[in-house]
All heavy atoms as an XYZ file, in Angstrom:
706
protein
N     132.507    171.506    102.267
C     131.750    172.016    103.391
C     131.911    171.083    104.582
O     131.867    169.871    104.439
C     130.279    172.144    103.001
C     129.429    172.650    104.132
S     127.673    172.737    103.749
C     127.635    174.237    102.833
N     132.085    171.648    105.757
C     132.312    170.863    106.965
C     131.012    170.236    107.465
O     129.960    170.852    107.456
C     132.914    171.747    108.050
N     131.134    169.009    107.900
C     130.039    168.308    108.560
C     130.235    168.499    110.063
O     131.296    168.910    110.513
C     130.096    166.817    108.213
C     129.921    166.516    106.754
C     128.500    166.785    106.284
O     127.553    166.546    107.052
O     128.345    167.253    105.148
N     129.232    168.170    110.840
C     129.344    168.256    112.291
C     128.826    166.974    112.918
O     127.958    166.298    112.361
C     128.582    169.465    112.868
C     129.122    170.768    112.301
C     127.096    169.364    112.641
N     129.363    166.643    114.097
C     128.876    165.480    114.841
C     127.617    165.870    115.613
O     127.341    167.054    115.827
C     129.939    164.973    115.831
O     130.185    165.996    116.793
C     131.224    164.580    115.128
N     126.872    164.886    116.055
C     125.690    165.179    116.876
C     126.116    165.810    118.200
O     125.404    166.666    118.732
C     124.857    163.922    117.104
O     125.616    162.942    117.759
N     127.274    165.435    118.739
C     127.803    166.067    119.956
C     127.975    167.569    119.735
O     127.557    168.374    120.563
C     129.131    165.413    120.343
C     129.829    166.119    121.486
C     129.436    165.894    122.797
C     130.861    167.014    121.245
C     130.063    166.543    123.847
C     131.491    167.670    122.288
C     131.093    167.429    123.587
O     131.707    168.091    124.632
N     128.564    167.946    118.622
C     128.779    169.356    118.331
C     127.436    170.087    118.197
O     127.224    171.146    118.785
C     129.594    169.512    117.046
C     129.910    170.944    116.706
C     130.942    171.609    117.334
C     129.156    171.627    115.763
C     131.232    172.925    117.031
C     129.438    172.944    115.443
C     130.479    173.597    116.094
N     126.540    169.512    117.442
C     125.240    170.142    117.189
C     124.402    170.251    118.466
O     123.792    171.285    118.735
C     124.463    169.340    116.140
C     123.157    169.958    115.712
C     122.360    169.131    114.692
N     123.144    168.423    113.693
C     123.485    167.129    113.756
N     123.117    166.388    114.775
N     124.179    166.556    112.795
N     124.378    169.182    119.276
C     123.477    169.123    120.430
C     124.069    169.617    121.743
O     123.322    169.982    122.645
C     122.967    167.699    120.621
C     122.190    167.219    119.421
O     121.465    167.977    118.791
N     122.354    165.951    119.075
N     125.385    169.585    121.865
C     126.006    169.969    123.124
C     126.828    171.246    123.015
O     126.689    172.145    123.825
C     126.884    168.830    123.667
C     127.548    169.173    124.969
C     126.848    169.102    126.170
C     128.871    169.586    124.999
C     127.456    169.445    127.365
C     129.487    169.933    126.189
C     128.775    169.859    127.374
O     129.372    170.204    128.546
N     127.682    171.338    122.028
C     128.613    172.465    121.918
C     127.897    173.744    121.487
O     127.992    174.772    122.160
C     129.775    172.134    120.953
C     130.678    173.335    120.747
C     130.574    170.944    121.490
N     127.205    173.707    120.381
C     126.581    174.917    119.844
C     125.583    175.570    120.816
O     125.636    176.778    121.009
C     125.917    174.638    118.500
C     126.896    174.371    117.364
S     127.988    175.767    117.005
C     126.836    176.909    116.276
N     124.698    174.817    121.458
C     123.748    175.463    122.370
C     124.409    176.115    123.595
O     123.876    177.063    124.149
C     122.827    174.324    122.824
C     122.969    173.275    121.787
C     124.377    173.391    121.276
N     125.561    175.633    124.003
C     126.203    176.128    125.217
C     127.240    177.226    124.960
O     127.715    177.845    125.900
C     126.857    174.977    125.963
C     125.814    174.082    126.602
C     126.410    172.797    127.103
N     125.436    172.005    127.839
C     124.499    171.258    127.310
N     124.372    171.208    126.004
N     123.663    170.564    128.050
N     127.606    177.440    123.720
C     128.612    178.455    123.390
C     127.990    179.456    122.424
O     128.182    179.381    121.205
C     129.850    177.784    122.802
C     130.452    176.838    123.822
C     131.791    176.309    123.440
N     132.246    175.430    124.523
C     132.702    174.212    124.368
N     132.833    173.709    123.158
N     133.069    173.492    125.412
N     127.276    180.400    122.987
C     126.493    181.341    122.183
C     127.360    182.211    121.272
O     126.883    182.715    120.262
C     125.641    182.226    123.089
O     126.464    182.950    123.991
N     128.624    182.373    121.611
C     129.533    183.184    120.794
C     129.943    182.477    119.507
O     130.468    183.081    118.584
C     130.790    183.548    121.584
C     131.595    182.357    122.041
C     132.551    181.778    121.200
C     131.406    181.799    123.298
C     133.290    180.678    121.605
C     132.151    180.703    123.714
C     133.089    180.147    122.876
O     133.822    179.059    123.278
N     129.719    181.198    119.431
C     130.246    180.361    118.358
C     129.265    180.226    117.198
O     128.070    180.061    117.404
C     130.527    178.974    118.942
C     131.291    177.978    118.123
C     132.696    178.492    117.842
C     131.372    176.662    118.882
N     129.801    180.308    115.973
C     128.979    180.023    114.794
C     129.691    178.967    113.955
O     130.922    178.825    114.015
C     128.748    181.271    113.917
O     129.992    181.658    113.325
C     128.150    182.409    114.719
N     128.925    178.260    113.180
C     129.493    177.253    112.291
C     130.407    177.909    111.264
O     131.448    177.354    110.903
C     128.375    176.457    111.614
C     128.802    175.247    110.807
C     129.663    174.295    111.624
C     127.580    174.528    110.273
N     130.051    179.096    110.822
C     130.875    179.828    109.853
C     132.274    180.102    110.419
O     133.272    179.979    109.714
C     130.185    181.132    109.448
C     131.003    181.986    108.501
C     131.383    181.284    107.195
O     130.632    180.422    106.724
O     132.460    181.618    106.652
N     132.369    180.485    111.682
C     133.685    180.714    112.309
C     134.523    179.435    112.260
O     135.705    179.474    111.923
C     133.521    181.140    113.770
C     132.966    182.490    113.986
S     132.770    182.717    115.785
C     131.751    184.168    115.814
N     133.902    178.332    112.601
C     134.608    177.049    112.607
C     135.084    176.683    111.207
O     136.211    176.215    111.027
C     133.711    175.955    113.162
S     133.249    176.193    114.883
N     134.234    176.896    110.233
C     134.615    176.586    108.844
C     135.797    177.429    108.389
O     136.693    176.945    107.705
C     133.424    176.798    107.921
C     132.370    175.736    108.069
C     131.199    175.977    107.164
N     130.249    174.876    107.274
C     128.954    175.000    107.083
N     128.437    176.179    106.762
N     128.167    173.974    107.211
N     135.812    178.704    108.772
C     136.936    179.565    108.381
C     138.238    179.108    109.021
O     139.300    179.170    108.398
C     136.647    181.022    108.737
C     135.768    181.674    107.685
C     135.614    183.148    107.928
N     134.648    183.275    109.018
C     134.701    184.166    109.995
N     135.658    185.044    110.052
N     133.780    184.212    110.917
N     138.175    178.637    110.255
C     139.379    178.114    110.909
C     139.906    176.915    110.127
O     141.110    176.789    109.911
C     139.091    177.745    112.384
C     140.222    176.932    112.980
C     138.851    179.009    113.199
N     139.013    176.037    109.687
C     139.446    174.871    108.914
C     140.030    175.274    107.564
O     140.952    174.629    107.068
C     138.273    173.907    108.706
C     137.671    173.287    109.970
C     136.533    172.341    109.596
C     138.714    172.581    110.800
N     139.515    176.336    106.981
C     139.998    176.791    105.674
C     141.314    177.562    105.766
O     142.114    177.531    104.841
C     138.938    177.667    105.002
C     137.712    176.900    104.574
C     136.566    177.804    104.152
O     136.735    179.040    104.106
O     135.477    177.259    103.867
N     141.526    178.280    106.871
C     142.727    179.099    107.036
C     143.349    178.875    108.413
O     143.361    179.780    109.254
C     142.380    180.577    106.863
C     141.880    180.915    105.477
C     141.540    182.385    105.345
O     142.251    183.210    105.946
O     140.572    182.698    104.650
N     143.882    177.698    108.663
C     144.423    177.406    109.993
C     145.743    178.135    110.268
O     146.529    178.382    109.360
C     144.639    175.898    109.954
C     144.831    175.575    108.515
C     143.980    176.564    107.758
N     145.952    178.454    111.540
C     147.239    178.982    111.987
C     148.162    177.843    112.400
O     149.377    177.934    112.265
C     147.044    179.910    113.194
C     146.291    181.203    112.943
C     146.076    181.935    114.259
C     147.071    182.071    111.964
N     147.544    176.787    112.920
C     148.321    175.639    113.397
C     147.419    174.415    113.420
O     146.223    174.519    113.657
C     148.835    175.941    114.805
C     149.670    174.859    115.407
C     150.208    175.286    116.750
N     150.793    174.156    117.428
C     151.088    174.143    118.700
N     150.866    175.202    119.446
N     151.623    173.082    119.255
N     148.016    173.250    113.176
C     147.295    171.981    113.238
C     148.118    170.987    114.033
O     149.339    171.007    113.975
C     147.059    171.411    111.837
C     146.181    172.255    110.958
C     145.936    171.625    109.603
O     145.902    170.379    109.520
O     145.778    172.375    108.639
N     147.417    170.105    114.735
C     148.114    169.112    115.559
C     147.245    167.863    115.646
O     146.050    167.956    115.915
C     148.304    169.738    116.941
C     149.022    168.926    117.946
C     149.169    169.735    119.244
O     149.951    170.700    119.253
O     148.464    169.402    120.208
N     147.849    166.715    115.429
C     147.098    165.464    115.556
C     147.103    165.021    117.011
O     148.132    165.049    117.681
C     147.696    164.371    114.671
C     146.858    163.119    114.670
C     147.344    162.067    113.676
O     148.361    162.300    113.000
O     146.675    161.023    113.587
N     145.941    164.609    117.497
C     145.828    164.074    118.848
C     146.160    162.583    118.824
O     146.163    161.957    117.766
C     144.400    164.274    119.386
C     143.991    165.710    119.486
C     142.590    165.880    120.046
O     142.258    166.962    120.430
N     141.757    164.856    120.093
N     146.382    162.014    119.989
C     146.714    160.593    120.064
C     145.562    159.698    119.618
O     145.778    158.566    119.204
C     147.140    160.194    121.492
O     146.083    160.535    122.402
C     148.410    160.902    121.900
N     144.322    160.221    119.664
C     143.168    159.427    119.243
C     142.864    159.560    117.748
O     141.871    159.047    117.257
C     141.930    159.796    120.058
C     141.512    161.247    119.896
O     142.120    161.981    119.089
O     140.571    161.660    120.597
N     143.737    160.285    117.018
C     143.556    160.442    115.581
C     142.757    161.672    115.178
O     142.707    162.015    114.000
N     142.144    162.328    116.150
C     141.442    163.578    115.839
C     142.471    164.681    115.644
O     143.642    164.529    115.984
C     140.484    163.947    116.970
C     139.356    162.948    117.124
C     138.460    163.330    118.274
N     137.420    162.328    118.445
C     136.787    162.114    119.583
N     137.065    162.844    120.643
N     135.863    161.191    119.654
N     142.010    165.814    115.105
C     142.915    166.935    114.853
C     142.457    168.179    115.587
O     141.263    168.488    115.611
C     143.001    167.231    113.346
C     143.786    166.212    112.609
C     143.187    165.059    112.137
C     145.157    166.372    112.410
C     143.917    164.088    111.464
C     145.892    165.412    111.736
C     145.279    164.267    111.271
N     143.423    168.883    116.156
C     143.202    170.207    116.737
C     143.657    171.214    115.692
O     144.782    171.135    115.193
C     144.052    170.410    117.981
C     143.742    169.476    119.097
C     144.716    169.717    120.237
N     144.549    168.694    121.238
C     145.506    168.217    121.997
N     146.736    168.695    121.890
N     145.263    167.288    122.879
N     142.791    172.155    115.401
C     143.104    173.159    114.381
C     142.762    174.530    114.955
O     141.634    174.745    115.406
C     142.324    172.881    113.083
C     142.641    171.458    112.583
C     142.645    173.924    112.030
C     141.776    170.974    111.451
N     143.744    175.433    114.952
C     143.563    176.763    115.511
C     143.479    177.801    114.407
O     144.143    177.675    113.382
C     144.740    177.142    116.401
C     144.843    176.417    117.688
C     144.353    176.824    118.897
C     145.518    175.177    117.948
N     144.678    175.908    119.877
C     145.384    174.889    119.313
C     146.212    174.274    117.125
C     145.937    173.752    119.897
C     146.746    173.147    117.712
C     146.611    172.881    119.069
N     142.715    178.843    114.665
C     142.639    179.977    113.759
C     142.160    181.210    114.502
O     141.559    181.107    115.575
N     142.435    182.376    113.945
C     141.970    183.628    114.539
C     140.561    183.930    114.078
O     140.199    183.664    112.930
C     142.880    184.790    114.153
C     144.128    184.829    114.997
O     144.146    184.356    116.122
N     145.174    185.388    114.447
N     139.781    184.521    114.962
C     138.404    184.886    114.649
C     138.241    186.382    114.908
O     138.172    186.813    116.056
C     137.414    184.064    115.504
C     135.985    184.433    115.181
C     137.646    182.580    115.295
N     138.198    187.201    113.847
C     138.096    188.654    114.015
C     136.890    189.096    114.849
O     137.002    190.019    115.645
C     137.980    189.182    112.580
C     138.596    188.118    111.741
C     138.304    186.824    112.438
N     135.753    188.421    114.695
C     134.540    188.795    115.432
C     134.707    188.657    116.942
O     133.962    189.241    117.711
C     133.341    187.929    115.026
C     133.022    187.962    113.561
C     133.662    186.797    112.818
O     134.899    186.767    112.716
O     132.936    185.926    112.337
N     135.663    187.865    117.364
C     135.900    187.635    118.786
C     137.189    188.313    119.237
O     137.872    187.842    120.141
C     135.952    186.124    119.075
C     134.690    185.353    118.693
C     134.893    183.859    118.888
C     133.496    185.840    119.502
N     137.529    189.417    118.589
C     138.723    190.170    118.963
C     140.010    189.494    118.555
O     141.020    189.604    119.253
N     139.977    188.783    117.438
C     141.142    188.036    116.933
C     141.678    187.032    117.947
O     142.865    186.749    117.986
C     142.252    188.968    116.461
C     141.984    189.476    115.074
O     141.447    188.757    114.240
N     142.326    190.718    114.839
N     140.791    186.510    118.730
C     141.186    185.465    119.668
C     141.276    184.137    118.922
O     140.675    183.952    117.867
C     140.180    185.387    120.801
C     140.211    186.685    121.617
C     139.056    186.793    122.541
N     139.149    185.835    123.632
C     138.173    185.652    124.498
N     137.060    186.331    124.402
N     138.311    184.768    125.471
N     142.028    183.216    119.483
C     142.217    181.914    118.835
C     141.041    180.993    119.137
O     140.647    180.824    120.295
C     143.510    181.275    119.307
N     140.515    180.402    118.090
C     139.475    179.399    118.218
C     140.100    178.054    117.885
O     140.752    177.903    116.857
C     138.328    179.700    117.241
C     137.136    178.753    117.275
C     136.389    178.874    118.609
C     136.191    179.051    116.118
N     139.936    177.092    118.787
C     140.422    175.736    118.522
C     139.235    174.901    118.059
O     138.218    174.823    118.742
C     141.014    175.087    119.763
C     141.579    173.700    119.448
C     141.907    172.862    120.644
N     142.728    173.520    121.630
C     143.160    172.912    122.743
N     142.854    171.647    122.982
N     143.882    173.566    123.621
N     139.370    174.300    116.905
C     138.342    173.419    116.352
C     138.921    172.014    116.343
O     140.022    171.791    115.847
C     137.937    173.857    114.925
C     136.912    172.902    114.339
C     137.405    175.285    114.941
N     138.180    171.081    116.917
C     138.614    169.682    116.940
C     137.776    168.928    115.922
O     136.542    168.993    115.944
C     138.451    169.068    118.343
C     138.877    167.601    118.347
C     139.252    169.863    119.372
N     138.465    168.234    115.022
C     137.772    167.467    113.980
C     138.026    165.977    114.169
O     138.954    165.573    114.871
C     138.244    167.858    112.571
O     139.599    167.434    112.397
C     138.125    169.353    112.341
N     137.217    165.200    113.498
C     137.473    163.760    113.447
C     138.678    163.524    112.544
O     139.269    164.468    112.004
C     136.240    163.032    112.921
C     134.959    163.195    113.757
C     133.830    162.360    113.153
C     135.193    162.834    115.212
N     139.040    162.272    112.340
C     140.223    161.910    111.559
C     140.201    162.459    110.149
O     141.252    162.657    109.538
C     140.387    160.381    111.520
C     140.687    159.761    112.857
C     139.456    159.461    113.709
O     138.353    159.944    113.459
N     139.648    158.675    114.749
N     139.032    162.753    109.608
C     138.929    163.239    108.230
C     139.284    164.720    108.081
O     139.329    165.236    106.978
C     137.528    162.987    107.669
C     136.432    163.722    108.430
O     136.727    164.578    109.291
O     135.247    163.426    108.163
N     139.522    165.404    109.188
C     139.871    166.833    109.230
C     138.763    167.751    108.729
O     138.996    168.927    108.508
C     141.153    167.135    108.450
C     142.394    166.604    109.079
C     143.611    167.103    108.357
N     144.800    166.481    108.933
C     146.015    166.880    108.691
N     146.230    167.874    107.879
N     147.023    166.274    109.260
N     137.578    167.252    108.522
C     136.477    168.105    108.071
C     135.250    168.019    108.967
O     134.476    168.967    109.015
C     136.057    167.774    106.622
O     135.640    166.413    106.564
C     137.184    168.015    105.642
N     135.034    166.911    109.655
C     133.869    166.764    110.519
C     134.186    167.374    111.881
O     135.079    166.916    112.587
C     133.476    165.280    110.677
O     133.274    164.716    109.387
C     132.211    165.142    111.507
N     133.438    168.415    112.240
C     133.708    169.164    113.469
C     133.116    168.439    114.669
O     131.935    168.100    114.694
C     133.137    170.591    113.364
C     133.786    171.314    112.180
C     133.351    171.353    114.667
C     133.138    172.637    111.838
N     133.941    168.212    115.679
C     133.544    167.524    116.913
C     133.392    168.486    118.081
O     132.541    168.336    118.942
C     134.600    166.470    117.248
C     134.530    165.852    118.642
C     133.551    164.723    118.687
N     133.554    163.895    119.866
C     133.263    164.271    121.093
N     133.047    165.504    121.388
N     133.216    163.393    122.075
N     134.278    169.515    118.146
C     134.269    170.445    119.258
C     134.899    171.758    118.805
O     135.654    171.773    117.826
C     135.054    169.865    120.441
C     134.686    170.475    121.766
O     133.963    171.464    121.831
N     135.183    169.880    122.848
N     134.619    172.833    119.520
C     135.235    174.125    119.221
C     135.104    175.019    120.444
O     134.068    175.002    121.116
C     134.567    174.775    118.017
N     136.161    175.766    120.722
C     136.143    176.670    121.871
C     137.291    177.649    121.758
O     138.271    177.417    121.043
C     136.242    175.885    123.189
C     137.369    174.896    123.230
C     138.618    175.253    123.684
C     137.171    173.600    122.784
C     139.655    174.338    123.710
C     138.198    172.672    122.813
C     139.446    173.044    123.276
N     137.176    178.769    122.484
C     138.258    179.743    122.527
C     139.417    179.137    123.302
O     139.222    178.516    124.347
C     137.791    181.026    123.213
C     136.782    181.849    122.425
C     136.288    183.006    123.272
C     137.387    182.345    121.133
N     140.618    179.310    122.786
C     141.814    178.758    123.431
C     142.647    179.924    123.964
O     143.437    180.523    123.252
C     142.610    177.932    122.427
C     143.732    177.154    123.087
O     144.137    177.508    124.217
O     144.212    176.193    122.472
N     142.428    180.250    125.226
C     143.089    181.406    125.833
C     144.602    181.251    125.900
O     145.333    182.220    125.937
C     142.525    181.657    127.217
C     141.102    182.148    127.158
C     140.513    182.321    128.555
N     139.159    182.822    128.492
C     138.091    182.055    128.356
N     138.222    180.754    128.258
N     136.888    182.585    128.306
N     145.114    180.045    125.930
C     146.545    179.817    126.041
C     147.257    179.591    124.721
O     148.409    179.204    124.702
N     146.582    179.850    123.609
C     147.163    179.521    122.306
C     148.495    180.212    122.051
O     149.441    179.580    121.621
C     146.193    179.864    121.173
C     146.794    179.655    119.808
C     147.032    178.373    119.338
C     147.143    180.721    119.007
C     147.591    178.161    118.092
C     147.699    180.525    117.755
C     147.920    179.238    117.304
N     148.624    181.492    122.323
C     149.882    182.202    122.042
C     151.027    181.616    122.850
O     152.135    181.484    122.354
C     149.733    183.692    122.305
C     148.821    184.421    121.330
C     148.704    185.887    121.716
C     149.322    184.284    119.906
N     150.786    181.278    124.091
C     151.856    180.683    124.908
C     152.280    179.325    124.342
O     153.442    178.984    124.348
C     151.371    180.531    126.345
C     151.345    181.838    127.105
C     151.050    181.601    128.553
N     149.744    180.998    128.762
C     148.616    181.676    128.887
N     148.626    182.983    128.848
N     147.473    181.042    129.073
N     151.325    178.555    123.835
C     151.661    177.255    123.252
C     152.415    177.418    121.947
O     153.327    176.658    121.656
C     150.383    176.449    123.005
C     149.687    176.018    124.241
C     148.398    175.327    123.861
C     147.486    175.234    125.044
N     146.139    174.898    124.677
N     152.016    178.402    121.164
C     152.643    178.608    119.862
C     154.030    179.193    119.990
O     154.904    178.946    119.158
C     151.772    179.505    118.996
N     154.274    179.998    121.033
C     155.565    180.651    121.231
C     156.022    180.364    122.660
O     155.607    181.022    123.606
C     155.426    182.157    121.008
C     156.770    182.873    121.088
O     157.775    182.211    121.418
O     156.801    184.073    120.827
N     156.893    179.365    122.842
C     157.304    178.957    124.191
C     158.024    180.058    124.975
O     158.146    179.953    126.178
C     158.241    177.769    123.951
C     158.356    177.588    122.499
C     157.490    178.588    121.806
N     158.489    181.125    124.330
C     159.167    182.205    125.034
C     158.196    183.138    125.742
O     158.613    184.018    126.474
C     160.043    183.010    124.071
C     161.193    182.156    123.524
O     161.612    181.243    124.254
O     161.623    182.414    122.402
N     156.893    182.977    125.498
C     155.901    183.862    126.130
C     155.338    183.246    127.365
O     155.272    182.086    127.529
C     154.785    184.194    125.133
C     155.293    185.091    124.048
C     154.141    185.611    123.246
C     154.688    186.598    122.220
N     153.694    187.292    121.523
């Protein structure tokens, strides 16, 4: 089960009403793409059917399970496919 940071709980969740912890957990369980950031955190993308199959980017700490941030990534398809 994914843990969350106080930043995620106190800042991210209250300001992004479309977001649920369950959506974030599903992205971590079934990622479309993963990428390590220079600070050691991980960006993990997944589709969320409830949001029209849009890409949700979940940022975790180095352990890949503690959620730090999450938001819709409108440019995900262009990043995943450079020809678009």
